[in-house]
N, C-alpha and C positions, 0 to 999 in steps of 0.2 A: 757945645754946652755939655757940662759934666753931668754925671748920673745924679748927683745930689740936687742940682738945680732942676733937672727934669722931674725927679721924684717930688720936689716941692710943688711944681706946677700940677702934677697929677693929684696930689693931696688937695690942693686948692680947688681943682675942678670937681673932685669928689665931694668936698665940703659944700661947694656951691650947689651941686646937684641935690644933696641932702636938704639943704635949706629951701630950695625951690619945691621939693617934694613935700616938705612940712607945710610950706605956705599954701600949696595947692590943697592939701588935706584940710587945713584949717578953713580955707575958703569954702570947700564942699561941706564941711561940718556946719558952718554958720548958715550957708544957703539952705541946706536940707533940714537941719534941726530947728533953727530959729526962724528963718525967713519963710520956709514952706511948712513949718510946724509938723514935720514928718517924724513921728515917733519911731517908726521902723528903722530910720537911719541911726538912731541911738543904739539899737541892737546890733546893727552892722558895723558901727564905727567906734563904740565905746567898749573897750576890753572888759572881759568878765571880772578881772581884778584891777581895772582902772580906778584911779582915785581923782576926784575933783576937789581941789582946795580953794578956799576963799569964797565958798558959796553959802556959808552958814557957820554956825559955831563949831561944827564937827566936819571932817572931810566926808565926802559922798563916795561910797565904794560900790562899784558895779553899775551896770546899766539900769537895773530895776530901781535902785535908789535915785539914780539921776533922773529917771522918768518922773518920779514923784516931784522932784524939784522943778523939772521942766513944765509939768502940768500946772504947778502953783504959780510959776512965773508968768 
């Protein structure tokens, strides 16, 4: 196997690992924030400069603004 093919397999493995990590994060987010109604999880998991799109007429910026949306939902 040449180095180019090996590098391709490594890239694919890294991409798959990143996809799985994102999927696990989203599962934790939905379990803790929505299913368990754990507002503290928002502080832990929503970045200070994070932006939520599609949740209203304007983007929601930061965990404090997201908590307002979360309480109303």
